[in-house]
C-alpha positions as CSV (number, residue, x, y, z in Angstrom):
1,M,66.3,109.3,115.8
2,R,69.1,112.4,116.6
3,K,72.4,112.5,115.3
4,S,73.4,113.5,119.1
5,E,71.6,110.5,120.4
6,A,72.8,107.8,118.0
7,T,76.9,108.9,118.8
8,K,75.9,109.4,122.5
9,G,78.4,107.6,123.8
10,M,81.5,107.6,120.8
11,T,84.8,108.1,122.3
12,A,85.4,110.8,119.6
13,T,84.5,114.3,120.0
14,G,82.9,117.2,118.3
15,K,85.1,117.6,114.3
16,T,86.4,114.3,114.8
17,R,82.9,112.5,115.9
18,E,81.2,114.5,112.0
19,S,84.2,112.6,110.6
20,V,84.2,109.4,112.1
21,I,80.3,109.0,111.5
22,E,80.2,110.5,108.0
23,F,84.0,107.6,108.3
24,Y,81.5,104.8,108.9
25,D,78.5,105.6,106.6
26,S,80.8,105.3,103.7
27,L,81.9,102.1,105.1
28,I,78.5,100.8,105.1
29,E,77.5,102.1,102.5
30,R,80.7,100.8,100.5
31,R,81.6,104.0,99.7
32,F,85.1,103.6,99.5
33,S,86.3,107.0,98.1
34,D,84.3,108.6,100.2
35,G,85.6,107.1,103.6
36,E,89.0,107.7,102.2
37,K,88.5,110.9,102.5
38,A,86.7,110.7,105.8
39,L,89.3,109.1,106.8
40,E,91.8,112.0,106.4
41,E,89.5,114.3,107.7
42,V,89.3,111.9,111.2
43,R,93.6,111.9,110.7
44,K,94.2,115.8,110.5
45,R,92.7,116.1,113.7
46,K,94.3,116.6,117.1
47,Y,94.1,114.0,119.9
48,S,95.3,115.1,123.1
49,N,97.3,112.0,123.1
50,P,98.9,110.7,120.1
51,E,100.0,106.9,120.6
52,F,95.7,107.3,121.5
53,Q,95.4,109.1,117.6
54,D,97.4,106.1,116.3
55,G,96.0,103.8,117.6
56,Y,92.3,104.9,116.4
57,N,93.1,105.8,112.7
58,K,95.1,102.2,112.3
59,A,91.8,100.6,113.6
60,L,89.8,103.1,110.9
61,E,92.5,102.0,108.5
62,G,91.8,98.2,109.1
63,M,87.9,98.2,108.7
64,L,89.0,100.1,105.2
65,I,91.5,98.0,104.4
66,S,88.9,94.9,105.1
67,A,85.8,96.3,103.7
68,R,87.4,96.3,100.3
69,S,89.0,93.5,100.4
70,G,85.9,91.3,101.9
71,D,88.4,89.2,103.1
72,E,85.7,86.7,105.1
73,R,89.2,86.0,107.7
74,D,88.9,89.6,109.0
75,F,86.6,90.3,111.7
76,L,84.5,93.1,109.8
77,N,83.4,90.4,107.5
78,K,82.4,87.5,109.6
79,A,80.4,89.4,112.5
80,I,77.2,89.3,113.2
81,Y,75.4,92.3,112.5
82,D,72.4,92.2,114.3
83,E,71.6,94.4,117.6
84,V,72.5,91.1,120.5
85,A,76.6,90.9,118.7
86,M,76.8,94.2,118.8
87,E,76.0,94.9,122.2
88,K,78.3,91.7,123.1
89,Y,81.2,93.3,121.1
90,I,80.4,96.4,122.6
91,Q,80.9,94.5,126.5
92,D,84.5,92.9,125.0
93,F,86.1,95.4,123.3
94,R,85.3,97.4,126.7
95,N,86.4,94.3,128.6
96,I,89.9,94.2,126.9
97,L,90.8,97.3,127.7
98,K,90.1,96.6,131.0
99,N,92.2,94.0,131.6
100,G,95.5,94.1,132.5
101,F,97.3,97.4,131.8
102,P,96.4,98.8,128.2
103,K,98.5,101.0,126.0
104,P,96.9,104.6,125.0
105,F,97.7,102.7,121.2
106,D,95.5,99.8,122.3
107,I,93.0,102.2,124.2
108,G,92.8,104.1,121.1
109,F,92.1,101.2,118.6
110,F,89.5,98.9,120.1
111,S,87.6,102.6,121.3
112,A,87.2,102.7,117.6
113,W,86.3,99.4,117.1
114,S,83.7,100.6,120.0
115,D,82.8,103.5,118.9
116,F,81.6,101.4,115.5
117,M,79.4,98.9,116.6
118,H,77.5,101.8,119.1
119,Y,77.7,103.5,116.3
120,R,75.5,100.6,114.5
121,V,73.5,99.5,117.0
122,A,72.2,103.4,117.7
123,T,70.9,103.9,114.4
124,K,70.0,100.0,113.9
125,K,72.7,99.5,111.2
126,F,72.9,95.8,111.1
127,T,72.7,95.4,107.4
128,K,76.2,92.9,106.4
129,L,79.1,95.0,104.3
């Protein structure tokens, strides 16, 4: 699968997308130091809406903390990682954003989660963290 196919439909674009993908790969492979570096690169990128950016970055930070801790109560650690479940999570995140009047922070936050699940489905990375 070409990289462009795996990232089609993600919120992040350009150089930010590259850093986000590196972050997701590092997270999945439990390379936390590399994930921290990729997250720092994502933080340096500028989005058109700072609140959206804050939400997106907070979601990534939370993913890293959850993966490191291994706490089974956290969504990241208790989620089911198969294609059907991840497609449902993507739909659930989109539905959260469609209902009500979400703030840019919330849109950024759930977009990061949706991107994570989308990337895992597209790349067939179904392993539990």
